C-alpha positions in Angstrom: 36.6 3.5 0.1 37.4 7.3 0.1 40.9 6.3 1.1 41.7 3.5 -1.2 40.5 5.9 -3.6 42.8 8.7 -2.7 46.1 6.5 -2.7 45.0 4.6 -6.1 45.0 8.3 -7.3 48.2 9.2 -5.5 49.6 6.2 -7.4 48.7 7.2 -10.8 49.9 10.5 -10.3 52.4 11.1 -7.7 53.3 14.9 -9.0 50.0 16.7 -9.6 50.2 19.1 -12.5 49.2 22.8 -11.8 47.2 24.1 -13.4 46.0 27.8 -14.3 42.5 28.2 -14.5 40.6 30.6 -17.2 36.9 31.1 -17.5 35.2 33.7 -19.7 31.2 34.8 -19.8 30.8 36.9 -22.8 28.3 39.7 -21.3 26.6 40.3 -24.9 25.2 36.7 -25.1 25.0 36.1 -21.4 24.0 32.7 -20.2 20.5 32.7 -20.4 18.8 30.9 -17.2 16.7 28.2 -18.0 12.8 28.7 -17.4 13.1 26.4 -14.7 15.9 27.7 -12.9 14.5 31.4 -13.5 11.0 30.3 -11.6 13.0 28.6 -8.7 15.4 31.5 -8.4 12.3 34.5 -8.7 10.4 32.7 -6.3 13.5 32.7 -3.9 14.3 36.5 -4.7 10.5 37.1 -3.8 11.1 35.5 -0.3 14.1 37.7 0.2 12.0 40.9 -1.1 13.9 41.4 -3.9 10.9 40.5 -6.3 8.2 42.2 -5.5 4.9 39.8 -6.7 2.2 42.3 -6.6 1.8 44.7 -9.8 1.6 48.5 -9.4 -0.5 51.0 -10.6 0.5 54.4 -12.0 -0.7 57.1 -9.1 1.3 59.9 -10.3 5.2 60.9 -9.7 5.5 58.7 -6.3 4.5 55.4 -7.6 6.2 56.1 -10.5 9.2 56.8 -8.6 8.2 53.6 -6.8 8.1 51.5 -10.0 11.1 52.9 -10.8 12.7 51.6 -8.0 11.6 48.1 -8.3 12.7 48.2 -11.4 16.2 48.8 -10.6 15.5 45.7 -7.9 14.5 43.5 -10.5 17.9 44.2 -12.6 19.6 44.1 -9.2 18.1 40.6 -9.3 18.3 39.3 -12.3 22.3 40.6 -12.4 22.7 38.5 -9.0 21.1 35.3 -10.5 23.6 35.8 -13.5 26.2 35.9 -11.0 25.3 33.1 -9.2 25.1 31.4 -12.3 28.9 31.8 -13.4 30.1 31.4 -9.8 28.3 27.8 -9.9 29.7 27.2 -13.1 32.8 28.3 -12.3 33.1 25.9 -8.6 32.3 23.0 -11.1 34.9 23.7 -13.3 37.4 24.0 -10.4 36.2 20.8 -9.4 36.8 19.0 -12.8 40.4 20.4 -12.7 40.8 18.6 -9.2 39.0 15.2 -10.6 41.8 15.4 -13.2 44.5 15.3 -10.8 45.4 19.3 -11.2 46.6 21.5 -8.5 44.8 24.9 -8.9 48.1 27.6 -8.8 45.4 30.3 -9.8 42.0 31.7 -11.3 41.6 34.1 -14.0 38.2 35.3 -15.0 37.2 37.5 -18.3 34.1 38.9 -18.7 33.9 40.4 -23.0 30.9 41.1 -24.7 32.1 38.2 -27.6 34.8 35.8 -28.0 38.3 36.7 -29.8 38.0 35.0 -32.8 41.8 34.1 -32.7 42.5 33.6 -29.0 39.1 33.5 -27.2 40.4 36.3 -24.6 41.6 39.5 -25.4 45.6 40.3 -25.8 45.9 41.8 -22.8 44.2 39.2 -20.7 46.4 36.7 -22.8 49.3 38.5 -21.4 47.9 38.3 -18.2 47.9 34.6 -17.9 51.4 34.6 -19.6 52.6 36.5 -16.0 50.4 34.1 -14.2 52.4 31.3 -15.6 55.6 32.7 -15.0 54.9 33.6 -11.2 53.3 30.1 -10.3 55.3 28.2 -12.5 51.7 26.2 -13.4 52.2 23.5 -16.2 48.8 24.0 -18.0 46.1 26.0 -18.5 42.3 25.1 -18.8 39.7 26.9 -20.4 36.3 26.7 -19.5 35.1 26.8 -22.6 35.7 24.8 -26.1 38.5 26.3 -28.3 38.4 25.9 -32.0 41.7 24.4 -33.8 42.8 27.9 -34.8 42.5 29.6 -31.7 44.1 26.3 -29.5 47.2 26.7 -32.3 46.7 30.6 -31.7 47.3 30.1 -27.6 50.0 27.5 -27.9 52.3 29.3 -30.2 51.8 32.1 -26.9 51.9 30.7 -24.2 55.1 28.5 -22.8 53.2 25.5 -21.7 50.0 23.2 -22.8 47.0 24.5 -23.3 43.9 22.4 -22.6 40.1 23.2 -23.6 37.0 21.9 -22.0 36.4 18.8 -23.7 39.6 17.7 -23.6 39.7 18.0 -19.7 36.3 15.9 -19.6 37.7 13.4 -21.7 41.3 13.2 -19.7 38.8 12.3 -16.7 37.5 9.7 -18.5 40.4 8.3 -19.7 41.4 8.3 -16.1 38.4 6.8 -14.3 37.7 4.0 -17.6 38.4 0.6 -16.0 37.1 -2.0 -18.7 37.7 -2.5 -22.2 34.9 -1.1 -23.3 35.1 2.1 -21.1 38.5 2.4 -22.6 37.8 2.0 -25.8 34.9 4.6 -25.9 37.1 7.4 -24.1 39.8 6.6 -26.9 37.3 7.0 -29.7 35.5 10.4 -28.3 39.8 11.0 -27.9 40.5 10.1 -31.5 37.5 12.4 -33.0 38.3 15.0 -30.7 42.1 15.2 -32.2 41.0 14.5 -36.3 39.8 18.5 -36.7 42.8 19.4 -34.7 45.9 18.0 -36.2 46.8 20.8 -38.7 49.5 22.7 -37.7 50.3 21.7 -34.5 54.9 22.7 -34.7 57.1 21.1 -36.8 55.8 17.7 -36.9 52.9 18.2 -38.7 55.2 20.3 -41.8 55.1 18.4 -44.9 57.9 15.6 -46.0 60.8 16.7 -47.9 61.5 20.0 -49.4 64.9 19.6 -51.3 66.5 17.9 -54.2 65.2 14.3 -54.6 62.3 14.9 -52.4 59.7 15.9 -55.0 57.1 14.3 -56.1 54.3 12.1 -55.6 53.7 11.5 -51.4 51.6 12.7 -48.6 52.6 15.3 -46.4 53.1 14.1 -42.5 49.8 15.6 -41.5 47.7 13.6 -44.3 49.6 10.5 -42.9 48.7 11.2 -39.4 44.9 11.9 -40.3 45.1 8.3 -42.3 46.3 6.9 -39.2 43.9 8.4 -36.9 40.7 7.2 -39.6 42.1 3.5 -39.3 42.5 3.7 -35.6 38.5 5.2 -35.6 37.0 2.6 -37.8 38.9 -0.4 -35.7 37.7 1.3 -32.6 34.5 1.1 -33.9 34.6 -2.4 -34.8 35.5 -3.4 -31.2 32.8 -1.5 -30.0 30.1 -2.9 -32.1 31.6 -6.5 -31.3 30.9 -5.3 -27.4 27.3 -4.3 -28.3 26.9 -7.3 -29.9 27.6 -9.0 -26.6 25.1 -6.8 -25.4 22.4 -7.7 -27.5 23.3 -11.5 -26.7 23.1 -11.0 -23.1 19.8 -8.6 -23.1 18.1 -11.5 -25.4 19.0 -14.4 -22.7 17.6 -11.8 -19.9 14.3 -10.6 -21.6 13.6 -14.9 -21.9 12.4 -14.2 -18.8 11.2 -11.1 -18.3 13.0 -8.3 -16.0 12.2 -4.7 -16.5 15.2 -2.3 -16.1 15.2 0.6 -14.1 17.9 3.0 -14.9 19.5 5.9 -12.6 20.1 9.4 -14.8 21.5 12.8 -12.9 24.1 15.1 -13.2 27.3 13.9 -12.3 27.7 13.7 -8.3 24.8 13.8 -7.6 25.0 10.8 -5.4 23.4 8.2 -8.0 26.6 5.1 -7.1 25.7 5.9 -3.5 21.9 5.8 -3.8 22.7 2.2 -6.0 24.4 0.7 -3.3 22.2 1.7 -0.5 19.0 -0.1 -2.8 21.1 -3.2 -3.7 24.4 -3.8 -1.1 26.5 -3.9 -4.5 29.2 -2.0 -3.4 30.4 -0.2 -6.1 32.3 2.6 -6.0 31.4 5.9 -4.0 33.4 8.9 -4.8 32.8 12.6 -4.6 34.9 12.8 -8.0 33.5 14.0 -11.1 32.5 10.9 -12.9 33.6 8.3 -11.0 31.2 5.7 -12.9 32.1 5.3 -16.2 30.9 1.8 -17.0 27.2 0.5 -16.5 26.2 -1.5 -12.9 23.5 -3.8 -13.1 22.2 -5.3 -9.9 18.8 -7.5 -9.3 16.7 -5.4 -7.0 13.6 -6.6 -5.4 10.2 -4.4 -4.9 7.8 -4.7 -1.9 5.8 -6.7 -4.2 8.1 -9.2 -4.5 8.8 -8.3 -8.5 12.6 -8.1 -9.3 13.8 -5.6 -11.2 17.3 -5.1 -12.9 18.8 -1.6 -11.6 21.3 0.2 -13.8 23.5 2.6 -12.3 25.0 4.9 -15.5 27.6 7.8 -16.2 26.6 11.2 -14.9 25.8 14.3 -17.2 27.2 17.9 -17.1 26.4 20.9 -18.1 27.8 21.2 -21.7 28.8 17.7 -22.3 30.8 16.8 -25.5 28.7 15.8 -28.3 31.5 13.0 -29.0 30.9 11.7 -25.5 27.4 10.7 -26.2 27.9 9.5 -29.0 30.8 7.3 -27.8 29.2 5.9 -25.1 26.0 4.5 -26.6 27.2 1.2 -26.0 27.1 1.9 -22.3 23.8 4.3 -22.7 21.8 1.4 -24.0 20.7 0.5 -20.5 19.2 3.9 -20.4 17.7 3.5 -23.5 16.0 0.3 -23.0 15.1 0.8 -19.3 11.4 0.7 -18.9 11.9 3.7 -16.0 14.2 5.7 -15.4 15.3 7.6 -12.0 16.8 11.1 -12.2 18.2 11.4 -8.9 18.8 15.2 -8.3 21.3 16.6 -5.5 18.9 18.1 -3.2 21.6 20.6 -1.6 22.8 21.9 -4.8 22.1 25.8 -5.3 21.9 24.8 -9.1 19.9 21.8 -8.7 17.4 23.3 -11.6 19.7 24.2 -14.0 21.1 20.4 -13.5 17.8 19.2 -14.0 17.5 21.5 -17.4 20.9 19.5 -18.2 19.8 16.5 -17.5 17.2 16.3 -19.7 18.7 17.6 -22.3 21.3 14.7 -22.5 18.0 12.4 -22.5 16.4 14.2 -25.4 19.8 13.7 -27.4 19.4 9.7 -26.6 15.6 10.0 -27.8 14.8 8.4 -23.9 12.8 12.2 -22.9 9.2 10.1 -23.5 10.2 7.5 -21.1 8.5 7.5 -17.9 10.4 9.2 -15.3 10.7 9.6 -11.2 12.5 11.9 -9.8 14.5 11.4 -6.8 15.5 14.5 -4.8 19.0 12.9 -3.2 21.3 14.2 -0.1 18.2 15.3 2.1 20.5 15.0 4.8 22.8 17.7 3.7 19.6 20.2 4.0 19.7 22.5 6.5 16.8 21.2 9.0 15.7 24.5 9.7 15.5 25.6 5.4 13.0 24.6 3.7 13.1 21.2 1.2 13.5 21.9 -2.4 10.7 21.7 -4.6 10.4 19.3 -7.1 8.4 17.7 -9.7 4.8 17.0 -8.5 5.5 13.4 -7.0 8.8 13.7 -5.9 10.7 11.8 -3.8 13.3 12.9 -1.2 15.6 10.3 0.1 19.1 10.0 1.1 21.3 7.6 -0.3 24.5 7.9 2.8 21.8 7.6 5.5 19.4 5.3 3.8 16.6 7.1 4.3 13.1 7.4 2.4 14.0 4.1 0.5 11.2 2.4 1.5 9.0 5.2 -0.3 11.1 5.0 -3.5 11.3 1.1 -3.9 6.8 1.2 -3.8 6.8 4.5 -6.4 9.0 2.4 -8.6 6.4 -0.7 -8.1 3.9 1.2 -9.2 5.3 3.0 -12.1 6.2 -0.6 -14.1 3.7 -0.7 -16.0 5.6 -3.7 -18.2 4.5 -7.4 -16.5 2.0 -5.5 -14.1 0.6 -6.3 -10.8 -2.3 -8.5 -10.9 -4.4 -10.7 -8.3 -5.6 -14.2 -8.9 -7.0 -16.9 -6.2 -5.8 -20.3 -6.4 -6.5 -23.9 -5.2 -3.4 -25.5 -5.3 -2.8 -29.4 -3.8 0.0 -29.8 -1.2 1.9 -32.3 -3.3 2.9 -29.2 -5.7 5.4 -28.1 -2.9 7.5 -26.5 -6.0 4.2 -24.3 -7.2 3.3 -23.1 -4.0 7.0 -22.2 -3.1 7.1 -20.3 -6.3 4.6 -18.2 -5.3 5.3 -17.7 -1.6 9.6 -16.4 -3.2 7.4 -14.2 -6.5 4.6 -12.8 -5.2 2.6 -11.7 -1.7 0.2 -13.7 -0.4 -2.5 -11.6 1.1 -4.2 -15.2 1.8 -3.8 -18.7 2.7 -6.0 -21.8 4.1 -5.4 -25.6 3.9 -8.7 -28.0 3.3 -7.1 -31.3 4.0 -4.6 -31.9 1.0 -5.8 -28.4 -0.7 -3.9 -25.1 -0.3 -6.4 -22.0 -1.0 -4.1 -19.0 -2.3 -5.2 -15.1 -3.0 -2.1 -13.6 -4.4 -0.8 -10.4 -5.9 2.1 -10.1 -8.1 3.7 -10.2 -11.5 1.1 -10.9 -14.6 4.4 -13.2 -15.8 4.6 -15.4 -12.9 0.8 -15.9 -11.9 -0.3 -16.7 -15.2 2.1 -19.3 -15.1 0.1 -21.1 -12.5 -3.1 -20.6 -14.5 -3.9 -24.4 -13.9 -4.6 -24.1 -10.3 -6.8 -20.7 -10.7 -10.1 -21.2 -8.2 -13.5 -20.9 -10.4 -15.8 -19.6 -8.8 
C-alpha cells in the first residue's frame, strides 16, 4: 500500500519542488504551553530532578541560596519545555512540507520579540533568506505562520520566488488528497475564500484597465473583475455542496429509519485513525504516514460484542492552528462527527507532544459544538512505546491499543458497547414456538443468548441485546 501510494505521488509530481522553510518564534509572546501539557511535562521534569516537588522554608542564607538555585533550575526547565514545543512544531512543519511533495532544501529559524508588520521577519533575516535561495536554487519559500495580504505582497516583491504561508500549504495538501467530488468542492471553497482578500496588488495583472485616451469612463478594474468572478464561483461551489448535504441528509434519514448509532474516530493528523479503522472493520481504506491522507469520510458497519451494530466513521485529522476556512468548508464531511452518538479520540501514544495535540483536537471539537458528546480516549501506537518506558497517561478510562498490531481491540469494542446510551442493552426472556424460525434466527443473530432450551415445540430463551430488537418480539415475551 505504501509503495503504491509513493508511485502514485511520484507520477503526479515527477519533479519535487525545492523549498526553504522559515519558522518564526515570537519570544515576546512565547507560545504558552497548555495547562495539560505543562502538568504532563512538569511531572517528567520532577522525575528527572529538574523541578523540586517540595517547598523549602527560609532558614538563612544557605536555604535562600538553595531556593535561588532551584528557581534557576525551574526557569531552565521551563525554557527547555518551550524549546521542546518549538522543535516539535518545527518537525511537524517539515512533515507538512514533505506531505505537499516538497524537498526541504534548508530550514531558517528566527526568534524575535514581535512580528514585523511589513514582512513578518526582519530585514536582516530577509537578506539571509535571499542568500539561502541563491545558494540552494530553491523554488519557493514556506512560512510556518499565516501571512497577512500585505506581508505576502511585500515578501513576493523582495524574494525571487513564490512565497507560501502555513494555511496555503495545508490547502495544497488537501487539494492533493481530495479524491471524491465532495472533497474537491470543499477544498476549492476553502482556497477561494483564502484567495479573496489576497487579490489586491498581485502584480500587473491586478492593475486597472486603461489609462490613456479613449479608455476613461465607466468600467471596473481588473481587481474588481477578479473579485466578482471569485464571489460568483464561491456561490456556485456552495450551491453544489448544499446539494451534497441534501443527499447526505436523505441517506441519513434512511439510516435513521433503522436505528444504528454512529461512532466517529477523531484525532490529530497521523494519529493512526485509518489504521485503527481498518483493524476494526477490515475496510481496506488508505493507510499512510503522510498528513491528511484521509479527507473523505468513510462509514463501515461494525458489530460489537453484544451483537449490536454501529456505523464507524473515519474522519479528517486535525492539526495545530487548523485554518478556520477549512473547518467551515469541511462542514459536510464533519457532519458525521456532529451526528455521532460517541466519539473515539485517537491519540498517538508515541508522540512527545500528545498533550498539546489533545488540546488542539478539543479546540476544533469545541468549534464544531460537539465537545459535550461522550468521548472514549484511545491511546494508539502502543507498539511504538519503549518496553522499558512508562506507558503514556491518558484520561481515566483510556484504552491502550495498536491498530497496526491489532492489540487491545476487544477491550475497545467492549468500552464502545458500554458507552452507547442510544438503543441500550436490555435483557428479556422469550417463549417462542419453533415454527417461528425467523424470530429465532433474528434473536440469535442480533442478541447474546444467555440461556436456550427446548420443551416440545417451544423454545425458551434468555436474551441480552438492543432494546429496539428485543422489543420487536415483545409478543413472545415470557410472562412470569
